[in-house]
C-alpha positions in Angstrom: 123.2 82.2 98.5 123.9 79.5 101.1 120.3 78.1 100.9 117.1 78.8 99.0 115.1 80.8 101.5 111.9 80.2 99.6 109.6 77.2 100.4 106.6 78.1 98.2 103.4 76.2 98.0 102.4 74.3 94.9 102.1 76.5 91.8 98.6 77.9 91.3 97.7 78.3 95.1 97.0 81.9 96.3 99.5 82.7 99.1 98.3 82.6 102.7 98.8 85.7 104.7 97.7 85.0 108.3 101.1 84.1 109.8 103.1 86.9 107.8 104.4 90.1 109.2 103.6 93.3 107.1 104.8 96.9 107.3 103.4 99.3 104.8 103.3 102.8 103.6 101.2 102.9 100.5 102.0 102.2 97.7 104.9 100.2 99.3 104.7 97.1 101.5 107.0 94.5 102.9 105.9 91.0 103.9 108.1 88.6 105.8 108.2 85.9 108.4 108.0 86.7 112.1 111.8 86.7 112.4 112.1 89.3 109.6 113.3 86.8 107.0 111.9 87.3 103.5 111.5 84.3 101.2 110.0 81.4 103.2 106.4 82.4 102.4 104.9 82.8 99.0 103.8 86.4 99.8 107.1 87.4 101.1 108.8 90.4 99.5 109.3 94.0 99.0 106.6 95.5 96.9 106.3 99.0 95.3 103.3 99.8 93.1 102.1 96.2 92.7 105.5 95.0 91.7 107.7 92.7 93.8 111.2 94.2 93.6 112.8 91.8 96.2 111.7 88.4 97.1 114.4 87.1 99.5 116.3 88.5 102.4 118.3 86.5 105.0 120.6 87.9 107.7 123.4 86.0 109.4 126.0 87.0 112.1 129.2 85.2 112.4 128.0 82.6 109.8 125.0 81.7 111.8 121.3 82.6 111.9 120.2 84.4 115.0 117.6 82.9 117.3 114.5 85.0 117.0 112.9 86.0 120.3 110.6 89.0 119.6 108.8 90.9 116.8 107.7 94.4 117.9 105.5 96.5 115.6 106.5 100.1 116.0 103.8 101.4 113.8 102.0 100.4 110.6 105.1 101.3 108.7 107.9 100.0 111.0 108.7 96.8 112.8 111.7 95.6 114.9 113.0 92.0 115.0 115.0 90.9 118.0 117.4 88.0 117.8 120.0 86.4 120.1 123.5 85.3 118.9 124.7 82.9 121.6 127.5 81.7 119.3 129.3 84.9 120.2 128.6 84.6 123.9 131.1 83.6 126.6 130.6 80.0 127.8 128.5 79.3 130.8 125.3 80.8 132.2 121.8 81.0 130.9 121.9 84.7 130.1 122.3 85.7 126.5 125.2 88.2 126.1 124.8 89.3 122.5 121.6 90.5 120.9 120.6 91.9 117.4 118.0 94.3 116.4 116.7 94.5 112.8 114.7 97.6 112.2 112.6 97.7 109.1 111.0 101.1 108.1 108.8 101.3 105.0 108.5 104.4 103.0 106.2 105.1 100.0 109.1 104.3 97.6 110.8 101.5 99.4 112.2 100.3 102.7 115.1 101.1 105.0 116.8 98.4 107.2 119.3 98.9 110.0 121.0 96.3 112.1 122.5 96.8 115.4 124.5 94.1 117.3 124.8 94.9 121.1 127.0 93.1 123.6 127.3 93.1 127.4 130.6 91.3 127.3 133.6 92.8 128.9 135.6 92.2 125.7 135.3 93.3 122.2 133.4 91.2 119.7 134.2 91.0 115.9 131.8 89.3 113.6 130.9 89.3 109.9 127.4 90.4 109.1 126.1 88.9 105.8 122.8 89.8 104.2 121.7 87.7 101.3 118.9 88.9 99.2 117.5 88.4 95.7 116.2 91.0 93.3 112.9 90.5 91.4 110.5 92.4 89.2 107.4 90.3 89.5 103.9 91.6 89.0 101.5 91.2 91.9 98.9 89.3 90.0 101.5 86.5 89.4 102.2 86.5 93.2 98.5 86.3 94.0 97.9 83.4 91.5 100.8 81.4 93.0 102.6 81.6 89.7 105.7 83.7 90.6 108.0 80.9 91.1 110.4 80.6 88.3 110.0 84.2 87.1 113.0 85.3 85.2 115.3 87.3 87.6 116.4 90.7 86.6 119.9 91.6 85.5 121.7 93.2 88.4 124.4 95.8 88.1 126.8 96.2 91.0 128.9 99.4 91.5 130.7 100.1 94.7 128.2 100.0 97.5 125.2 100.0 95.3 123.2 97.6 93.1 120.6 98.4 90.5 118.0 96.4 88.4 115.3 97.6 86.2 112.9 96.7 83.3 111.0 99.2 81.0 108.8 100.5 83.8 110.3 99.8 87.3 113.8 100.6 88.4 115.2 99.6 91.8 118.3 100.8 93.7 120.0 99.0 96.7 122.3 101.2 98.7 124.5 99.5 101.4 127.1 102.0 102.7 130.3 100.2 103.9 129.3 96.8 102.5 131.1 94.6 100.1 128.4 93.6 97.5 128.9 90.5 95.5 126.6 89.4 92.6 125.9 85.7 93.0 123.9 85.5 89.7 120.2 84.8 89.2 119.4 88.1 90.9 121.1 87.1 94.1 123.3 89.4 96.0 125.6 89.1 99.0 126.2 92.0 101.3 128.9 91.8 104.0 130.2 94.0 106.7 132.6 93.5 109.5 131.1 94.5 112.8 133.6 95.6 115.5 131.6 95.7 118.8 133.5 97.2 121.7 133.2 95.8 125.2 129.8 96.7 126.6 129.0 98.4 123.4 127.3 98.1 120.0 127.9 98.4 116.3 125.4 99.0 113.5 124.9 99.1 109.7 122.2 100.1 107.3 120.9 99.3 103.9 118.2 100.8 101.8 116.0 99.8 98.8 114.3 102.4 96.7 112.0 101.7 93.6 110.4 103.9 91.1 107.5 102.7 88.8 107.0 104.8 85.7 103.6 103.2 85.2 102.3 104.0 88.6 98.7 105.4 88.8 98.7 106.0 92.6 101.1 107.5 94.9 101.5 108.7 98.6 100.0 112.1 99.4 103.2 112.9 101.4 101.2 114.7 104.0 100.1 114.1 107.6 96.9 112.3 108.1 94.0 114.6 108.0 92.4 113.6 111.2 93.2 113.4 115.0 92.5 110.5 117.3 89.1 110.9 118.9 88.6 111.1 122.6 88.7 107.6 123.9 88.1 108.4 127.6 85.6 105.9 129.0 85.6 103.7 125.9 85.9 99.9 126.3 89.6 99.3 126.5 89.4 96.8 123.6 87.7 99.4 121.4 90.2 102.0 122.3 93.0 99.7 121.3 91.3 98.8 118.0 90.5 102.5 117.2 94.2 103.5 117.8 95.7 100.7 115.8 93.1 101.2 113.0 93.9 104.9 112.6 97.6 104.1 112.3 96.9 101.5 109.6 94.6 103.9 107.8 97.2 106.5 107.8 99.5 104.1 106.1 96.8 103.3 103.4 96.4 106.9 102.2 96.9 107.6 98.5 96.3 110.0 95.7 95.9 109.3 92.0 97.9 110.7 89.1 94.6 112.0 87.7 93.6 113.9 90.8 96.8 114.6 92.8 95.2 116.7 95.4 92.4 114.4 96.3 93.2 111.8 99.0 91.5 108.5 99.4 92.2 105.2 101.1 93.7 102.1 99.3 91.4 99.2 99.8 94.0 96.9 101.5 97.2 95.0 101.6 98.6 93.1 99.7 96.3 92.8 96.7 94.3 95.9 96.7 96.9 98.8 97.1 95.0 101.1 94.8 91.6 102.9 94.4 88.5 100.7 94.6 85.2 102.8 94.4 83.1 100.8 96.8 85.8 100.2 99.3 87.0 103.8 99.4 83.5 105.1 99.7 82.6 102.8 102.7 85.9 103.7 104.4 85.3 107.3 104.0 81.8 107.1 105.3 83.1 105.3 108.4 85.7 108.0 109.0 83.3 110.9 108.8 83.1 111.3 112.6 86.7 112.6 112.3 85.9 115.1 109.7 85.0 115.4 106.0 88.6 115.5 104.5 88.9 111.9 103.4 85.4 111.9 102.1 86.0 115.1 100.1 89.1 113.6 98.3 87.2 110.3 97.7 84.2 112.1 96.2 86.4 114.2 94.0 88.7 111.5 92.7 85.8 109.3 91.8 83.8 112.1 90.1 87.0 112.7 88.0 86.7 109.2 86.8 83.0 109.0 86.5 81.8 107.2 83.3 80.8 109.3 80.2 80.0 106.6 77.6 79.0 102.9 77.2 82.0 100.6 76.9 81.2 96.9 77.3 84.8 95.9 77.8 85.3 98.1 80.7 81.7 98.2 81.9 81.7 101.9 81.8 78.3 103.7 81.4 77.4 107.4 81.6 77.3 108.5 85.2 78.7 105.3 86.7 81.3 105.3 89.5 84.3 103.1 88.8 85.2 99.9 90.5 89.0 99.7 90.4 92.1 101.5 89.0 95.3 99.6 88.2 98.7 100.2 86.7 97.9 97.8 84.0 95.4 95.1 82.9 94.7 92.5 85.7 94.7 88.8 84.6 93.3 86.2 87.0 94.7 82.9 85.8 92.3 80.0 85.9 89.2 82.2 86.6 88.8 83.5 83.0 88.8 87.1 84.4 90.7 89.8 82.7 90.0 93.4 83.9 91.2 96.6 82.1 93.3 99.1 84.1 90.2 101.3 84.7 87.3 99.0 85.3 83.7 100.0 86.2 82.2 96.5 87.0 80.3 97.5 90.2 76.6 98.0 90.7 76.7 99.7 94.1 79.5 102.3 94.0 77.3 104.8 92.2 74.5 105.0 94.7 77.0 104.8 97.5 78.8 107.8 96.1 75.5 109.8 96.4 75.2 108.7 100.0 78.7 109.7 100.8 78.2 113.1 99.4 75.0 113.5 101.5 76.9 112.2 104.7 79.9 114.5 104.0 77.7 117.5 103.9 76.1 116.5 107.1 79.5 116.1 108.6 80.7 119.6 107.6 81.6 119.6 104.0 80.9 123.2 102.8 78.0 123.9 100.5 80.2 125.5 98.0 82.4 122.3 97.7 79.3 120.1 97.6 77.8 122.4 94.9 80.9 121.8 92.7 79.9 118.1 92.7 76.2 118.7 91.4 77.0 117.6 87.8 78.4 114.3 89.2 75.5 114.0 91.5 73.0 114.4 88.7 74.9 112.0 86.5 75.0 109.4 89.2 71.3 109.7 89.9 70.5 109.3 86.1 72.8 106.2 86.0 70.6 104.4 88.6 67.4 105.1 86.5 68.8 104.8 82.9 71.5 102.2 83.2 71.5 100.5 86.7 67.8 99.6 86.1 68.6 97.9 82.7 65.1 96.4 82.2 62.9 99.2 83.5 61.3 97.3 86.4 62.3 99.8 89.0 65.1 97.8 90.5 68.9 97.8 89.9 70.5 94.8 88.3 73.9 93.9 87.0 75.3 91.5 84.4 78.8 91.2 83.0 78.6 92.1 79.3 82.2 91.4 78.4 82.4 87.8 79.4 85.8 88.5 81.1 84.7 90.7 83.9 83.3 90.0 87.4 80.2 87.8 87.3 78.9 89.2 90.6 79.2 93.0 91.0 78.0 93.8 94.5 80.4 93.8 97.5 80.1 90.0 97.6 81.8 89.7 94.2 83.0 86.0 94.2 81.5 83.7 91.7 79.5 81.7 94.2 78.3 84.5 96.5 74.6 84.6 95.3 73.1 81.2 95.7 69.9 79.5 96.7 69.5 77.9 100.1 70.0 74.5 98.5 73.4 75.5 97.1 72.4 76.2 93.6 74.0 79.3 92.0 71.6 82.1 91.0 71.5 83.0 87.3 71.9 86.6 86.3 71.1 89.5 85.7 71.1 89.7 89.5 69.3 92.4 91.6 70.8 92.5 95.0 68.7 93.5 98.1 71.3 95.8 99.5 71.7 97.7 96.2 68.0 98.5 96.2 68.5 100.1 99.7 71.5 102.1 98.6 69.6 103.3 95.6 66.5 104.3 97.7 68.8 106.2 100.1 70.7 107.8 97.2 67.4 109.0 95.5 65.9 110.5 98.6 69.0 112.1 99.9 70.0 113.1 96.5 66.7 114.9 96.2 67.5 116.7 99.5 70.9 117.7 98.1 69.4 119.1 94.9 67.0 121.2 96.8 69.6 122.5 99.3 72.3 123.2 96.6 70.2 124.4 93.7 67.2 126.6 94.5 65.6 125.8 91.1 65.5 122.0 91.4 62.2 121.4 93.4 60.6 119.5 90.5 63.7 117.5 89.8 63.9 116.5 93.5 60.3 115.6 93.5 60.9 113.3 90.6 63.7 111.4 92.5 61.5 111.0 95.5 58.7 109.6 93.4 61.3 107.2 91.8 62.4 106.1 95.3 58.8 105.5 96.3 58.3 103.2 93.2 61.6 101.3 94.0 60.4 100.7 97.6 57.1 99.5 96.3 58.8 97.1 93.9 61.2 95.9 96.7 58.3 95.2 99.1 56.4 93.2 96.3 59.4 91.2 95.2 62.0 90.5 97.9 60.2 89.4 101.0 60.0 85.7 101.8 57.8 84.1 104.4 59.4 81.8 106.8 58.3 80.2 110.1 61.2 82.1 111.9 59.8 85.3 110.5 59.8 86.9 107.0 63.0 88.2 105.6 64.2 89.8 102.3 65.9 87.6 99.8 69.6 88.2 99.1 68.6 88.9 95.5 66.2 88.4 92.5 67.6 86.2 89.9 67.2 86.5 86.1 63.6 85.3 86.3 62.8 87.8 89.0 62.5 85.0 91.6 63.6 85.8 95.2 66.8 83.9 96.0 66.0 82.5 99.5 69.4 82.3 101.2 69.5 84.1 104.5 72.6 86.4 104.4 74.3 89.3 106.0 73.1 91.5 103.2 70.1 92.1 105.3 72.1 94.3 107.6 72.8 96.9 104.8 69.0 97.5 104.5 68.8 99.1 108.0 69.3 102.9 108.3 68.6 103.6 104.6 64.8 104.4 105.0 63.7 101.6 102.7 62.1 99.5 105.4 59.1 100.2 107.5 59.0 99.7 111.2 57.7 96.2 111.2 60.2 95.2 108.5 63.1 96.7 110.4 62.2 94.7 113.5 62.1 91.4 111.5 65.6 92.1 110.0 67.1 93.1 113.4 65.8 90.0 115.0 67.2 87.9 112.1 70.7 89.5 112.3 71.3 88.3 115.9 69.9 84.9 115.4 72.4 82.0 116.1 72.5 81.1 112.4 73.9 84.5 111.4 75.6 85.9 114.5 78.8 83.8 115.2 79.8 85.4 118.4 82.7 87.0 116.7 80.6 89.0 114.1 78.0 88.5 111.5 78.3 85.5 109.1 77.9 86.3 105.5 75.6 83.3 105.0 73.4 81.6 107.5 74.4 78.1 108.8 71.1 76.6 107.7 72.1 77.1 104.0 73.6 74.1 102.1 76.4 76.3 100.8 77.4 77.4 104.3 81.1 76.9 105.1 82.8 79.0 107.8 85.9 79.6 105.6 84.0 80.4 102.4 85.0 83.9 101.2 81.3 85.1 101.0 79.5 82.0 102.1 79.8 81.8 105.9 82.9 83.8 106.9 82.7 87.1 108.9 83.7 90.4 107.3 84.3 93.2 109.8 83.0 96.0 107.7 79.9 94.0 106.8 79.2 93.5 110.5 79.9 97.2 111.2 77.4 98.3 108.5 74.7 96.2 110.3 75.7 97.7 113.7 75.4 101.2 112.2 72.0 100.5 110.7 70.8 98.7 113.9 71.9 101.7 116.0 70.4 104.3 113.6 67.0 102.4 113.7 66.9 102.1 117.5 68.0 98.5 118.0 70.7 99.3 120.6 70.7 95.9 122.1 71.1 94.1 118.8 73.9 96.5 117.8 75.7 95.9 121.1 75.5 92.1 120.5 77.2 92.4 117.2 79.8 95.0 118.5 80.7 92.7 121.3 81.5 89.9 118.7 83.8 92.2 116.8 85.6 93.2 120.0 86.2 89.6 120.9 87.6 89.1 117.4 89.8 92.2 117.7 91.5 90.9 120.8 92.5 87.6 118.9 93.9 89.7 116.0 95.9 91.9 118.3 93.5 94.8 117.1 94.5 94.7 113.5 91.3 93.3 112.0 91.8 91.4 108.8 89.5 91.6 105.7 87.6 88.6 107.0 87.8 85.7 109.4 86.0 82.4 109.8 82.4 82.0 110.8 83.2 79.5 113.6 81.4 80.1 116.8 83.8 78.4 119.2 87.0 80.1 118.4 88.4 83.0 116.2 89.9 81.2 113.3 91.8 83.2 110.7 90.8 83.2 107.0 94.3 82.6 105.8 94.2 84.4 102.6 92.6 87.6 104.2 94.1 90.9 103.4 95.4 93.1 106.3 95.3 95.8 107.0 92.1 96.5 105.0 90.7 100.0 104.9 87.1 99.3 105.6 88.0 96.7 108.3 90.0 99.3 110.1 87.5 102.1 109.7 84.9 99.9 111.1 86.4 100.6 114.5 85.0 104.3 114.2 81.5 102.8 113.3 81.6 100.5 116.5 82.7 103.4 118.6 79.9 105.7 117.2 77.3 103.1 117.9 78.5 102.6 121.4 78.1 106.3 122.0 74.7 106.9 120.5 
């Protein structure tokens, strides 16, 4: 290649994503710079099934780079890059005479490119088009860890207009009709065409990359999205734009697993989480229920098919437990001491949330006969809360990593420093999170309702779960509340010694709408959520600014997560706090404008500007689905 198109950061640094362009159709995704070039950013590449199969792509016309002038997203899966080629123009005048259009369209198994050179000149133009690219077979976890540089390139075989490369699991085929393909060594390839552009005309070429992963555990459903865009007449224009773009992204995130090929769910997000995550899939499905129960149905069924049946410390599996994540292979996080098995159950909240999703789905139209099929999974999930989730029998749900190589924190804030005291000290586990108690309370009460509705002989069983929920509520009220001059509030968690961890956090928002709190407690939480310490003006901060550990660009210690704010908005609206819900909704809408209506996984907690969290995933399923929650709250 004429130059090395990669300018990677130092080894061991996670790639930044905020200035990259992504097009996706799960389980494939393509990341590039704004001009379409692949290789100058550490994330850049074509990925299929968590493997990067191409890590560089540069296009030149007439021996020169084009001058990039526009990037136009066509959909979540397609983008157009417009360039000018003034080296081919006639002399004189400011108007450009020759322009190029690179169209990129991502499929579930790869990506198609086409390039058109258009001229307004009154004479023909002949130019050589050269595409230089580099084959790769790099696991996604190495890319995320910043350790992909120096990976051994694959052996490439060129035959005619095609090139192939493969390992024991992944095979890739590059097809470039009409091109001369030259193997430059080290995985690098040079594709060349001669473009003959007639006067006032155009010429175009195309090339295509397809990859197949024999170890894939998820794939595209290959069907249209099971929803229609809701009626947005009268909606805030910002909200309408957000909903429209969000649904396009969610369509591109749809997957099925090889274990339940008929059950559709949403991948958690790009680029790192292009697979099934229990908690993420559940929340996204709950948020999408206003559009119908189809995604919820698939999510419930695929998670029930993977529900735990035995105790396995290495995988965190327990009877009745809903899984955390599913991968094509073991996940190693270099430098963090974390090694997760392909099927990992290390989550404390997915199991009660699964029960809540089942109740929500039935309310949204899931037929009783389909809900009844899930009664064994429902009973197993409820029993897990009592028999395994409450590991010490104190009436509360706790978590601890028994393997020593799993996640140390197993709520939605799963980073190692997410549960800390107001003075910045980390809390010691086992940890009992406040929101998990609310999920469990809602699961027990609504699970009891489901049992009675779906099984006529379960009245005593249902009464037992309501009594269990009452006991949990009593324990919560006795253990979590902290007195404060600004008003009492629930601790984020109880530590190993059952002491309330006193940091003020966004976790409070998850308590609303669950039935756990009484009227006075709900009012205290609502007031706290819109305080200037938590409400940034662009959403809800994960940690209050009066905490020693607060930092606006901390993953769970001061940043704003869209889905987290949306959960608080839904709870506020459900409990009658319309003004507070509107305040937080307005913050998200202001942020949505700044992010061109594709809300990332998270952004900073700054109050004077919308600052990207540069490593945030986008699109993220629950960040996109949050648009429907905000729409629903606005229309209550």
